[in-house]
Every structure is written in C-alpha cells, then in structure tokens.
DOLOZA-139669 format. One record per residue (C-alpha): residue number from 1; residue in one letter; x, y, z. Coordinates in nm, 2 decimals, decimal comma, m for minus. Each point is the difference from the previous one (the first is absolute). Example, Ala and Ser with C-alpha at 12.3 -4.5 7.8 and 13.67 -1.06 7.14 Angstrom:
<sites>
@resi 1&resn a&c1 1,23&c2 m0,45&c3 0,78
@resi 2&resn s&c1 0,14&c2 0,34&c3 m0,07
</sites>
This chain:
<sites>
@resi 1&resn m&c1 m5,36&c2 2,24&c3 m7,23
@resi 2&resn t&c1 m0,05&c2 m0,18&c3 0,32
@resi 3&resn r&c1 0,15&c2 m0,29&c3 m0,10
@resi 4&resn f&c1 0,31&c2 0,18&c3 m0,11
@resi 5&resn f&c1 0,02&c2 0,16&c3 0,40
@resi 6&resn v&c1 m0,04&c2 m0,33&c3 0,17
@resi 7&resn f&c1 0,26&c2 m0,15&c3 m0,23
@resi 8&resn l&c1 0,23&c2 0,28&c3 0,10
@resi 9&resn a&c1 m0,05&c2 0,00&c3 0,36
@resi 10&resn f&c1 0,06&c2 m0,36&c3 m0,01
@resi 11&resn v&c1 0,31&c2 0,03&c3 m0,18
@resi 12&resn l&c1 0,10&c2 0,32&c3 0,19
@resi 13&resn s&c1 m0,08&c2 m0,23&c3 0,30
@resi 14&resn g&c1 0,17&c2 m0,32&c3 m0,07
@resi 15&resn s&c1 0,33&c2 0,25&c3 m0,10
@resi 16&resn l&c1 m0,02&c2 0,11&c3 0,36
@resi 17&resn l&c1 0,07&c2 m0,33&c3 0,16
@resi 18&resn a&c1 0,20&c2 m0,12&c3 m0,23
@resi 19&resn a&c1 0,34&c2 m0,12&c3 0,11
@resi 20&resn g&c1 0,28&c2 0,23&c3 0,03
@resi 21&resn e&c1 0,37&c2 m0,08&c3 m0,06
@resi 22&resn l&c1 0,20&c2 m0,12&c3 0,34
@resi 23&resn s&c1 0,34&c2 0,12&c3 0,07
@resi 24&resn l&c1 0,27&c2 0,00&c3 0,24
@resi 25&resn r&c1 0,24&c2 0,19&c3 0,07
@resi 26&resn q&c1 0,29&c2 m0,01&c3 0,30
@resi 27&resn t&c1 0,01&c2 0,23&c3 0,27
@resi 28&resn e&c1 0,23&c2 0,05&c3 0,30
@resi 29&resn k&c1 m0,23&c2 m0,14&c3 0,20
@resi 30&resn g&c1 m0,12&c2 m0,30&c3 m0,25
@resi 31&resn y&c1 m0,20&c2 0,01&c3 m0,27
@resi 32&resn d&c1 m0,29&c2 0,22&c3 m0,14
@resi 33&resn i&c1 m0,30&c2 m0,11&c3 m0,19
@resi 34&resn s&c1 m0,19&c2 0,18&c3 m0,25
@resi 35&resn v&c1 m0,27&c2 m0,07&c3 m0,21
@resi 36&resn d&c1 m0,03&c2 0,30&c3 m0,34
@resi 37&resn g&c1 0,26&c2 0,16&c3 0,17
@resi 38&resn k&c1 m0,12&c2 0,07&c3 0,29
@resi 39&resn l&c1 0,07&c2 m0,11&c3 0,37
@resi 40&resn f&c1 m0,18&c2 m0,31&c3 0,08
@resi 41&resn a&c1 0,18&c2 m0,16&c3 0,32
@resi 42&resn g&c1 0,34&c2 0,04&c3 0,16
@resi 43&resn y&c1 0,19&c2 m0,31&c3 0,13
@resi 44&resn v&c1 0,21&c2 0,15&c3 0,30
@resi 45&resn t&c1 0,26&c2 m0,32&c3 0,12
@resi 46&resn d&c1 0,05&c2 0,18&c3 0,33
@resi 47&resn g&c1 m0,35&c2 0,20&c3 0,17
@resi 48&resn g&c1 0,14&c2 0,02&c3 0,32
@resi 49&resn g&c1 0,10&c2 m0,37&c3 0,08
@resi 50&resn t&c1 m0,22&c2 m0,17&c3 m0,26
@resi 51&resn p&c1 m0,06&c2 0,03&c3 m0,34
@resi 52&resn i&c1 m0,29&c2 0,17&c3 m0,14
@resi 53&resn i&c1 m0,19&c2 0,08&c3 m0,31
@resi 54&resn w&c1 m0,08&c2 0,37&c3 0,01
@resi 55&resn p&c1 m0,17&c2 0,23&c3 m0,15
@resi 56&resn i&c1 m0,29&c2 m0,18&c3 m0,15
@resi 57&resn y&c1 m0,17&c2 0,18&c3 m0,27
@resi 58&resn g&c1 m0,32&c2 m0,17&c3 m0,10
@resi 59&resn p&c1 m0,16&c2 m0,03&c3 m0,37
@resi 60&resn t&c1 m0,14&c2 0,36&c3 0,01
@resi 61&resn g&c1 0,36&c2 0,16&c3 0,13
@resi 62&resn k&c1 m0,14&c2 0,04&c3 0,38
@resi 63&resn k&c1 0,25&c2 m0,12&c3 0,26
@resi 64&resn m&c1 m0,13&c2 m0,34&c3 0,17
@resi 65&resn s&c1 0,16&c2 m0,03&c3 0,32
@resi 66&resn r&c1 0,10&c2 0,23&c3 0,30
@resi 67&resn d&c1 0,35&c2 0,23&c3 m0,01
@resi 68&resn f&c1 0,08&c2 0,02&c3 0,32
@resi 69&resn p&c1 0,22&c2 m0,04&c3 0,13
@resi 70&resn m&c1 0,19&c2 0,01&c3 m0,28
@resi 71&resn i&c1 m0,08&c2 0,33&c3 m0,03
@resi 72&resn e&c1 m0,11&c2 0,21&c3 0,30
@resi 73&resn r&c1 m0,21&c2 0,28&c3 m0,08
@resi 74&resn d&c1 m0,33&c2 0,22&c3 0,14
@resi 75&resn d&c1 m0,22&c2 m0,20&c3 m0,18
@resi 76&resn k&c1 m0,33&c2 m0,02&c3 0,17
@resi 77&resn t&c1 m0,13&c2 m0,34&c3 m0,20
@resi 78&resn e&c1 0,26&c2 m0,21&c3 0,14
@resi 79&resn a&c1 0,01&c2 m0,15&c3 0,33
@resi 80&resn k&c1 0,33&c2 0,02&c3 0,21
@resi 81&resn d&c1 m0,04&c2 m0,34&c3 0,19
@resi 82&resn h&c1 0,25&c2 m0,31&c3 m0,10
@resi 83&resn p&c1 0,28&c2 0,16&c3 m0,16
@resi 84&resn h&c1 0,08&c2 m0,40&c3 m0,10
@resi 85&resn h&c1 m0,27&c2 m0,05&c3 m0,22
@resi 86&resn r&c1 0,21&c2 0,11&c3 m0,36
@resi 87&resn s&c1 m0,21&c2 0,02&c3 m0,27
@resi 88&resn l&c1 0,00&c2 m0,41&c3 m0,15
@resi 89&resn w&c1 0,24&c2 m0,19&c3 0,18
@resi 90&resn f&c1 0,07&c2 m0,36&c3 0,15
@resi 91&resn t&c1 0,15&c2 m0,09&c3 0,32
@resi 92&resn h&c1 m0,15&c2 m0,15&c3 0,36
@resi 93&resn g&c1 m0,02&c2 0,03&c3 0,37
@resi 94&resn d&c1 0,16&c2 m0,32&c3 0,13
@resi 95&resn v&c1 0,32&c2 m0,17&c3 m0,14
@resi 96&resn n&c1 0,15&c2 m0,16&c3 0,24
@resi 97&resn g&c1 m0,12&c2 0,22&c3 0,26
@resi 98&resn l&c1 0,10&c2 0,34&c3 m0,20
@resi 99&resn d&c1 m0,19&c2 0,26&c3 m0,12
@resi 100&resn f&c1 0,01&c2 0,09&c3 m0,35
@resi 101&resn w&c1 m0,30&c2 0,15&c3 m0,07
@resi 102&resn a&c1 0,03&c2 0,23&c3 0,22
@resi 103&resn l&c1 0,37&c2 0,11&c3 m0,13
@resi 104&resn k&c1 0,22&c2 m0,14&c3 0,24
@resi 105&resn q&c1 0,15&c2 m0,21&c3 m0,18
@resi 106&resn k&c1 0,11&c2 0,03&c3 m0,36
@resi 107&resn i&c1 m0,08&c2 m0,14&c3 m0,30
@resi 108&resn v&c1 0,32&c2 0,08&c3 m0,22
@resi 109&resn h&c1 m0,02&c2 m0,01&c3 m0,36
@resi 110&resn r&c1 0,29&c2 m0,18&c3 m0,18
@resi 111&resn k&c1 m0,07&c2 m0,03&c3 m0,38
@resi 112&resn f&c1 m0,19&c2 0,03&c3 m0,30
@resi 113&resn v&c1 m0,01&c2 m0,34&c3 m0,15
@resi 114&resn a&c1 m0,17&c2 0,15&c3 m0,28
@resi 115&resn a&c1 m0,21&c2 0,31&c3 m0,10
@resi 116&resn k&c1 m0,14&c2 m0,01&c3 m0,40
@resi 117&resn s&c1 m0,30&c2 0,15&c3 m0,21
@resi 118&resn d&c1 m0,15&c2 m0,15&c3 m0,25
@resi 119&resn g&c1 m0,21&c2 0,32&c3 m0,07
@resi 120&resn k&c1 m0,33&c2 m0,17&c3 0,12
@resi 121&resn t&c1 0,12&c2 m0,07&c3 0,33
@resi 122&resn v&c1 0,30&c2 0,05&c3 0,24
@resi 123&resn t&c1 0,18&c2 m0,24&c3 0,15
@resi 124&resn i&c1 0,27&c2 0,04&c3 0,34
@resi 125&resn v&c1 0,11&c2 m0,33&c3 0,21
@resi 126&resn t&c1 0,20&c2 0,08&c3 0,31
@resi 127&resn e&c1 0,18&c2 m0,13&c3 0,25
@resi 128&resn n&c1 0,02&c2 0,09&c3 0,38
@resi 129&resn d&c1 0,12&c2 m0,09&c3 0,38
@resi 130&resn w&c1 m0,22&c2 0,05&c3 0,36
@resi 131&resn i&c1 0,30&c2 0,06&c3 0,17
@resi 132&resn d&c1 m0,02&c2 m0,09&c3 0,37
@resi 133&resn k&c1 0,11&c2 0,23&c3 0,33
@resi 134&resn e&c1 0,39&c2 m0,20&c3 m0,09
@resi 135&resn d&c1 m0,01&c2 0,18&c3 m0,32
@resi 136&resn q&c1 m0,04&c2 m0,41&c3 m0,13
@resi 137&resn t&c1 m0,28&c2 m0,12&c3 m0,25
@resi 138&resn l&c1 m0,26&c2 m0,16&c3 0,14
@resi 139&resn c&c1 m0,22&c2 m0,08&c3 m0,36
@resi 140&resn s&c1 0,04&c2 0,16&c3 m0,31
@resi 141&resn d&c1 m0,28&c2 0,06&c3 m0,30
@resi 142&resn v&c1 0,01&c2 0,02&c3 m0,38
@resi 143&resn r&c1 m0,27&c2 0,23&c3 m0,10
@resi 144&resn t&c1 m0,16&c2 m0,02&c3 m0,33
@resi 145&resn l&c1 m0,18&c2 0,35&c3 m0,14
@resi 146&resn r&c1 m0,22&c2 0,09&c3 m0,29
@resi 147&resn f&c1 m0,14&c2 0,28&c3 m0,09
@resi 148&resn g&c1 m0,30&c2 0,03&c3 m0,25
@resi 149&resn e&c1 m0,30&c2 0,10&c3 m0,14
@resi 150&resn t&c1 m0,35&c2 m0,20&c3 m0,08
@resi 151&resn d&c1 m0,33&c2 0,08&c3 m0,03
@resi 152&resn g&c1 0,00&c2 0,29&c3 0,08
@resi 153&resn m&c1 0,22&c2 0,02&c3 0,34
@resi 154&resn r&c1 0,36&c2 0,01&c3 0,08
@resi 155&resn f&c1 0,13&c2 m0,30&c3 0,18
@resi 156&resn i&c1 0,31&c2 m0,12&c3 0,25
@resi 157&resn d&c1 0,06&c2 m0,33&c3 0,01
@resi 158&resn v&c1 0,24&c2 m0,20&c3 0,28
@resi 159&resn d&c1 0,12&c2 m0,32&c3 0,03
@resi 160&resn v&c1 0,24&c2 m0,01&c3 0,31
@resi 161&resn t&c1 0,17&c2 m0,33&c3 0,09
@resi 162&resn v&c1 0,15&c2 m0,02&c3 0,35
@resi 163&resn t&c1 0,28&c2 m0,24&c3 0,07
@resi 164&resn a&c1 0,17&c2 m0,07&c3 0,37
@resi 165&resn i&c1 0,35&c2 0,12&c3 0,03
@resi 166&resn q&c1 0,06&c2 m0,10&c3 0,37
@resi 167&resn d&c1 m0,11&c2 m0,38&c3 0,13
@resi 168&resn r&c1 m0,32&c2 0,14&c3 0,13
@resi 169&resn v&c1 m0,16&c2 0,26&c3 m0,12
@resi 170&resn v&c1 m0,36&c2 0,04&c3 0,16
@resi 171&resn f&c1 m0,26&c2 0,28&c3 m0,21
@resi 172&resn g&c1 m0,22&c2 0,06&c3 0,36
@resi 173&resn d&c1 m0,41&c2 0,03&c3 0,04
@resi 174&resn t&c1 m0,03&c2 0,43&c3 0,03
@resi 175&resn k&c1 m0,23&c2 0,17&c3 m0,18
@resi 176&resn e&c1 0,24&c2 0,26&c3 m0,04
@resi 177&resn g&c1 0,07&c2 m0,12&c3 m0,35
@resi 178&resn s&c1 0,09&c2 m0,04&c3 m0,33
@resi 179&resn f&c1 m0,10&c2 0,09&c3 m0,33
@resi 180&resn a&c1 m0,14&c2 0,27&c3 0,01
@resi 181&resn v&c1 m0,10&c2 0,36&c3 m0,15
@resi 182&resn r&c1 m0,08&c2 0,41&c3 0,23
@resi 183&resn v&c1 m0,29&c2 0,13&c3 m0,25
@resi 184&resn p&c1 0,00&c2 0,35&c3 m0,07
@resi 185&resn g&c1 m0,19&c2 0,21&c3 0,30
@resi 186&resn t&c1 m0,30&c2 0,09&c3 m0,17
@resi 187&resn m&c1 m0,08&c2 m0,36&c3 m0,05
@resi 188&resn d&c1 0,00&c2 m0,19&c3 0,30
@resi 189&resn v&c1 m0,29&c2 m0,08&c3 0,14
@resi 190&resn t&c1 0,03&c2 0,26&c3 0,34
@resi 191&resn a&c1 0,07&c2 0,29&c3 m0,23
@resi 192&resn k&c1 m0,34&c2 0,11&c3 0,03
@resi 193&resn k&c1 0,05&c2 0,11&c3 0,38
@resi 194&resn r&c1 0,26&c2 0,22&c3 m0,15
@resi 195&resn n&c1 m0,17&c2 0,14&c3 m0,31
@resi 196&resn p&c1 m0,38&c2 m0,11&c3 m0,10
@resi 197&resn d&c1 0,07&c2 0,00&c3 m0,34
@resi 198&resn w&c1 0,28&c2 m0,22&c3 0,09
@resi 199&resn g&c1 0,00&c2 m0,42&c3 0,09
@resi 200&resn g&c1 m0,01&c2 m0,31&c3 m0,22
@resi 201&resn r&c1 m0,14&c2 m0,34&c3 0,03
@resi 202&resn i&c1 0,20&c2 m0,33&c3 0,05
@resi 203&resn v&c1 m0,18&c2 m0,38&c3 m0,14
@resi 204&resn n&c1 0,15&c2 m0,32&c3 m0,04
@resi 205&resn a&c1 m0,10&c2 m0,27&c3 m0,23
@resi 206&resn e&c1 m0,28&c2 m0,13&c3 0,23
@resi 207&resn g&c1 m0,20&c2 0,34&c3 0,04
@resi 208&resn h&c1 0,16&c2 0,11&c3 0,36
@resi 209&resn t&c1 0,04&c2 0,35&c3 0,04
@resi 210&resn d&c1 0,22&c2 0,23&c3 0,18
@resi 211&resn d&c1 0,10&c2 m0,11&c3 0,36
@resi 212&resn n&c1 m0,15&c2 m0,34&c3 m0,12
@resi 213&resn a&c1 0,21&c2 m0,09&c3 m0,25
@resi 214&resn w&c1 0,30&c2 0,00&c3 0,29
@resi 215&resn a&c1 0,08&c2 m0,31&c3 0,09
@resi 216&resn k&c1 m0,12&c2 m0,19&c3 m0,28
@resi 217&resn r&c1 0,16&c2 m0,28&c3 m0,24
@resi 218&resn s&c1 m0,10&c2 0,18&c3 m0,39
@resi 219&resn a&c1 0,16&c2 m0,10&c3 m0,33
@resi 220&resn w&c1 m0,04&c2 0,42&c3 m0,02
@resi 221&resn v&c1 m0,09&c2 0,31&c3 0,15
@resi 222&resn d&c1 m0,08&c2 0,34&c3 m0,14
@resi 223&resn y&c1 0,04&c2 0,34&c3 0,14
@resi 224&resn t&c1 m0,17&c2 0,24&c3 m0,18
@resi 225&resn g&c1 m0,05&c2 0,40&c3 0,05
@resi 226&resn p&c1 0,05&c2 0,38&c3 m0,11
@resi 227&resn v&c1 0,33&c2 0,12&c3 m0,15
@resi 228&resn e&c1 m0,02&c2 0,37&c3 m0,05
@resi 229&resn d&c1 m0,31&c2 0,05&c3 m0,27
@resi 230&resn e&c1 m0,01&c2 m0,38&c3 m0,01
@resi 231&resn v&c1 m0,11&c2 m0,35&c3 0,15
@resi 232&resn l&c1 0,26&c2 m0,25&c3 m0,06
@resi 233&resn g&c1 0,14&c2 m0,32&c3 0,14
@resi 234&resn i&c1 0,29&c2 m0,28&c3 0,10
@resi 235&resn a&c1 m0,10&c2 m0,35&c3 0,03
@resi 236&resn i&c1 0,23&c2 m0,25&c3 0,10
@resi 237&resn l&c1 m0,03&c2 m0,36&c3 m0,16
@resi 238&resn n&c1 0,17&c2 m0,30&c3 0,18
@resi 239&resn h&c1 0,10&c2 m0,28&c3 m0,28
@resi 240&resn p&c1 m0,10&c2 m0,29&c3 0,09
@resi 241&resn s&c1 0,30&c2 m0,18&c3 m0,01
@resi 242&resn s&c1 0,13&c2 0,27&c3 0,25
@resi 243&resn f&c1 0,09&c2 m0,17&c3 0,38
@resi 244&resn r&c1 m0,29&c2 m0,03&c3 0,19
@resi 245&resn y&c1 m0,29&c2 0,10&c3 m0,25
@resi 246&resn p&c1 m0,21&c2 0,14&c3 0,07
@resi 247&resn t&c1 0,13&c2 0,27&c3 0,21
@resi 248&resn y&c1 m0,09&c2 0,13&c3 0,30
@resi 249&resn w&c1 m0,04&c2 0,40&c3 m0,01
@resi 250&resn h&c1 0,17&c2 0,27&c3 0,23
@resi 251&resn v&c1 m0,24&c2 0,24&c3 m0,13
@resi 252&resn r&c1 m0,09&c2 0,34&c3 0,14
@resi 253&resn t&c1 m0,23&c2 0,29&c3 0,00
@resi 254&resn y&c1 0,26&c2 0,25&c3 0,04
@resi 255&resn g&c1 0,19&c2 m0,08&c3 m0,30
@resi 256&resn l&c1 0,21&c2 m0,38&c3 0,08
@resi 257&resn f&c1 m0,03&c2 m0,25&c3 m0,26
@resi 258&resn a&c1 0,19&c2 m0,29&c3 0,02
@resi 259&resn a&c1 m0,02&c2 m0,39&c3 m0,05
@resi 260&resn n&c1 0,12&c2 m0,15&c3 0,27
@resi 261&resn p&c1 0,01&c2 m0,40&c3 m0,03
@resi 262&resn f&c1 0,16&c2 m0,04&c3 0,34
@resi 263&resn g&c1 m0,21&c2 0,18&c3 0,26
@resi 264&resn i&c1 m0,26&c2 m0,26&c3 0,09
@resi 265&resn h&c1 0,05&c2 0,00&c3 0,38
@resi 266&resn d&c1 m0,10&c2 0,36&c3 m0,01
@resi 267&resn f&c1 m0,27&c2 m0,02&c3 m0,32
@resi 268&resn e&c1 m0,20&c2 m0,29&c3 0,14
@resi 269&resn k&c1 0,07&c2 0,06&c3 0,41
@resi 270&resn k&c1 0,19&c2 m0,31&c3 0,04
@resi 271&resn e&c1 0,19&c2 m0,10&c3 0,30
@resi 272&resn e&c1 0,27&c2 m0,15&c3 m0,14
@resi 273&resn k&c1 0,19&c2 0,15&c3 m0,29
@resi 274&resn v&c1 m0,05&c2 m0,24&c3 m0,25
@resi 275&resn g&c1 0,10&c2 0,21&c3 m0,26
@resi 276&resn e&c1 0,39&c2 0,03&c3 0,03
@resi 277&resn l&c1 0,18&c2 m0,16&c3 m0,27
@resi 278&resn v&c1 0,35&c2 m0,18&c3 0,05
@resi 279&resn l&c1 0,23&c2 m0,03&c3 m0,22
@resi 280&resn k&c1 0,32&c2 m0,23&c3 m0,04
@resi 281&resn k&c1 0,28&c2 0,16&c3 m0,19
@resi 282&resn g&c1 m0,04&c2 m0,03&c3 m0,39
@resi 283&resn e&c1 m0,40&c2 m0,07&c3 0,05
@resi 284&resn s&c1 m0,18&c2 0,32&c3 m0,18
@resi 285&resn f&c1 m0,35&c2 0,16&c3 m0,04
@resi 286&resn t&c1 m0,18&c2 0,21&c3 m0,25
@resi 287&resn l&c1 m0,22&c2 0,27&c3 m0,04
@resi 288&resn r&c1 m0,23&c2 0,10&c3 m0,25
@resi 289&resn y&c1 m0,21&c2 0,34&c3 m0,04
@resi 290&resn r&c1 m0,09&c2 0,23&c3 m0,31
@resi 291&resn v&c1 m0,10&c2 0,36&c3 0,09
@resi 292&resn l&c1 m0,24&c2 0,16&c3 m0,19
@resi 293&resn f&c1 m0,03&c2 0,34&c3 m0,03
@resi 294&resn h&c1 m0,32&c2 0,13&c3 m0,16
@resi 295&resn q&c1 m0,32&c2 0,20&c3 m0,06
@resi 296&resn e&c1 m0,37&c2 m0,01&c3 0,18
@resi 297&resn d&c1 m0,21&c2 m0,24&c3 m0,24
@resi 298&resn a&c1 0,29&c2 m0,29&c3 m0,04
@resi 299&resn d&c1 m0,06&c2 m0,31&c3 0,05
@resi 300&resn i&c1 0,23&c2 m0,15&c3 0,24
@resi 301&resn a&c1 m0,13&c2 m0,38&c3 0,02
@resi 302&resn k&c1 0,04&c2 m0,06&c3 m0,37
@resi 303&resn a&c1 0,29&c2 0,14&c3 m0,01
@resi 304&resn f&c1 0,13&c2 m0,24&c3 0,31
@resi 305&resn e&c1 m0,12&c2 m0,28&c3 m0,21
@resi 306&resn k&c1 0,22&c2 0,11&c3 m0,26
@resi 307&resn y&c1 0,31&c2 0,00&c3 0,21
@resi 308&resn a&c1 m0,09&c2 m0,28&c3 0,19
@resi 309&resn a&c1 0,03&c2 m0,21&c3 m0,33
@resi 310&resn s&c1 0,33&c2 0,16&c3 m0,09
@resi 311&resn k&c1 0,30&c2 m0,21&c3 0,09
</sites>
C-alpha cells in the first residue's frame, strides 16, 4: 500500500510539472500567449512609448512583474517610483544622446514578421524603429521572442538584433538600460522595510548577493522573493553568444532587474566612457537572454547550462 501511494504521488507531481499546450491570440494591443487556455503573457506593441511584455504569470499562476504604471491602483505592495519601468522591456538611456530608457524618445513597432505556435512554444518576431527628435529612424531592431515551459519553469527567450539606419549610431556608456524586468513589489529586497513578511534576495552565478550583485559581470542573476503565499523567482540568463557576454547587471534591491552591457563607466568607475558602442550604417549587434519564472527550489545553474548549450 505504501508503494502505491509513493507511486501515486510521483505520478501526480509529474503531471503538475508537465508542460501545457501553448497558444496565442491576436489582440488590439498585440498578442496574448496562453498555457492550457490560461494567460501566460501579453505582448504589447506600445506600452507607453516602447514595446513591452505585460502582464506575465509564472508557473503557479501568480503575476511576475509590477503592474504600475500600466494599472494605477491603491496597492500597498507596489511602489509607484520609476514609471518608465514597464514590466519587461528593452530600451537604452543614451542613443546618440537621446534617452529611450526614460521614454523621452519612442521605439515604434512597425510590424509582426511572424507569430506562431506549435503547441510547445510560441514564437513572435517583430520589427521596431528607434525614432529621434526629427521623427527619423536612428536604428531598427528585430526581436525574436519565444515563450515556453521547461523543467517546471516558464521561460521567455528574447533575441534582439539592433541595426544602425543613420550613418553613425552610438549606444552610450550609461547605467540607464537596457534589457529589464521590474519585479513584483513584495519580491524586491527592500520590501521588508514596508512589511516584515515581504522582501527578496538577489544572487548571481558567482554567489554575489543583493547590493553586491550590482555592477558585476555574470552569466546569470536570480531574483527571488514572496509573491502572495509562496516564494517565487525570476532569473535572467545571458547567452554566451550575446554581445559582451557575460553582461554587467544593473540590478537593484528596490526591484529593478536589468542586464546592461554598455554602462562600464558607471559600473567600473572608469574615468572614460569605454562602454559605448559606435555603429556605422548597416552595422548591428545582437543581445540574447532567457527570462525564467520559477518556484523556490529551481536549479538556475543547471538551467543556464541547458540554455548556453542551445543555438
């Protein structure tokens, strides 16, 4: 009888971790991605001046990014700072001296190149233009996003190739960027100052934690903490083929979680801005990340090995 219950528990736990069927549906704002009919993520072509992914639901159905400022409500769990932090997004604070990070300039969705599901993953490919003050395109990007599940976790792979359209495009050396998630308010490290039951932890591949993970280069960083009644996590993995791997991390204890390969001046306290990237017309660079949404006991080092081995 004991063996029967052990076997039954194994079967049930396996079924809970089994990958669901992924599907997508076009909306007025972009696309919704679902798992077994329940919303996983929304791709929004215009999240207030830039494309964003919002909302995002993790493997247990909990929201895994901050709702503000897309939804403004009386919610003590969410700090109302930095309104340009919009769920999951990619911008930069200095492109030819223009600030896309603070949404002073717009990244405009031009078209969907592809949007498809094979049941196991959803793939969305978009083209976007970075617009200057004269309403001219500075550079364009192609984003390939893959949504899926693996080993009990949900993932969003984001590959971005940016190409210069103007004769000279400079991605400046600033910490204000670039590929980012704003974590749920109860999960940020400093949340415990607002409520003793809240507050999370940051750790990178080398074991640096919390504030000590800021400005470090690392293959991955994991941000874990309470979301409603359980401990959940968001890990961002940097693929070895990505520009300037391993990236620097602009990850903050108040909830900003960003990979930034450009801000070397700020991160290493250099006198010169050695982190800038100058592109001539037609030149490009590619960034590659996997964002994992996981439960407390996930093995992020193992997950990185699996991701790093992928093409």
